[in-house]
N, C-alpha and C positions, 0 to 999 in steps of 0.2 A: 603495573600488576593490578587488577581488580579482585574482590574476593567472589567465590561463587555465589554467595548469601547476596550479591551487587548487580546479578545479570536479569534486572527488573524490564519491562516488556518496552522494547523501542533500542535498548543499550549493544551496541556493538563490540565486537570481542574477536579475536582470533583463537582457529582453532584446526592445529597442524599448519599455519602459516597460509590459513584460508580466512577471507573476513567472512562473517556472518553477524547476523541481526536476530536479537530475540524475538519472536513473535506471541511467545507465552510462555510465563515463569509459573512454578509450582514448587514449596520447599514441603518436603515430607519428611516428618519426624517418626523415627522407628522406636518402638516399646523402650528398650533400653541401651540401644545401637545411636550411632550419631545421625544425624538428618543429612539425609538427601537432597538436592539440586536438581528437577528436573525441568527442561529447558526443550521448547520446539524453537528452533532457529531458520532461518533464510540465508541461505550460500548466498551473497550478494555477488557473486560472479557469474554462478550458474542458474539463480532461481531457484533451488529445489530446496523443498524442504526436509530437516530431518531431526530428529530427538537426540539429545545428547543428555548425560545423566555424569554430573559430578558431586562428588562428596562436599560436602556443608564447608569445611574448613583446605578446598582446595586454592589455590589464588590463578587466574586465567588473565591472559595478556589482553588488552585493551585495544582496540582496532584505531589507528590514527587516522579518523574521518574527518569530515567538514560539509557543510552546506553552500551550497551558492545557489543563486536566485536567478535563473536561466529561462529563455521563450520557447514555448514548445512549439517546433515549426510545423512538422510534416513525419508521416512514417511511410516506409516504403516495406518490401518484402521482409526485410532482414533486422532492419534497425528503426530507432524511435530516433530524430535531430532535435537538436536542443541548440540554443545560439545565446551567448554571453552579451546582453546589451550596451556592456561597455567597452568590450576590444572586438567585438561580431565574429569572436572563433567559435565556430561550431564542434557540438560534440556530438557522438553516435552512441547511444545503449542499444545492444541488442533487446530485438522482442521477446525472446523466450527467456531474458533474464528479466523483464517487468512482468510479463505474466498479464493476468488481466485489469493490474495498474493503469495500464496504458488505455482502458475504455475511459477512462476517469481522464482523462489529458484533453482541452481542447485546446483548439489551434491557435496560437498568437497569446496563449495563456500564462502567465510568470510561474514559476512551478521551484520549490526546493528540488536542487538534484546533490544526492549525497556524494561524493568525492573520497579516494582512498590516498592518503598518502604514502607514496612507495621511494621517498627520499629523493634528493639529488633536483627538486622541483618538478618532480615527474607526479601527477592526481591521473587516478583514474576512474572514471564516471562509473557507477554502481547502479543506484537504481534513482528513484523517484521518490519523495517524501507527500505522502499525496495531503490534502486537507479531508478531517472527518468526515465531511459534509462536502455535497456540489448540489448546484445547480443545474438540471437539465432539463429541456424542454420535449413534450410528447408529441410524438410526431402520428401516431395511430393507433387507435383505441375503438372499441364499440362505443356507442351511446349507451348511456346509464337506462335501465329502464324504470319508470315511474310508479312506485309501490313499492320497489325491493330496499327501502329502508329501514324495514323493521330490526334486523341486526348488522354487525359490520361484515360488507360484503364487497368483495372486492375482486376487480376485473384484471385482464394483464393489460398492459400497454407499452408500447416500444417508444424506446425515448430514441433521441439523435443519436448517440452513441451505437446504438444495435443494441442496448441492453434490453429485456425484457423482464419488468418490474410489476407487482401486483400493486392496483392503486384502487382507492374509492371509487365510487360511482360518478359521484359528482365531478370527478374528472374528466376533460374535457381536448380532442388535440388541441396543440398550440398552449396548453396551459405549460408553466415550470414550475417542477416538483423538485423536493430536495430529498436526494438520496446519502444513505450512508455508505462509504466507502469501502469501509472492512465490511459488510455484512451483505452488500448489495441491495438492500430494501429501501424500501419507501419511506419517507420521513414525514412531509408535510407538502403543503402546497404552498408555494414563493408569491 
């Protein structure tokens, strides 16, 4: 059991027997009353995000989760397939649970996969733990116009994963750019 005030970003916990992971945490102190903990949490089975409120003195059951390094193989219409490099066991995670996180996964790339221990040596794959930034290649963008560098002007660029981001004018096709996976925004040229 953990205290409600320990529900920091990334912490996995159980709410009515379902595993959740904290996306955003805030502690609100009322005038004369007690403090309230508000968390925006992702249901690790369905992928939906809900807002939950706890009194600061509540205790919450911690989810028994672990990470394993698996190689991303491919995705089909319903799920993404990952493989353990040692046992060659394949694990499927539904695309509706992964949501937009699948856009940042490259085929053949090793990724941390979050597993929920159900006891009796049974683990259920829940989600992918993405790095905060990934490098992606630009496949389509307009050429920069000379003389438009007076201020920070951005143009749209399509990346290899199909995502469209705003990049500076000097970025060309086949350039590799670093993208923040939390916001989906351009960070820098690699």
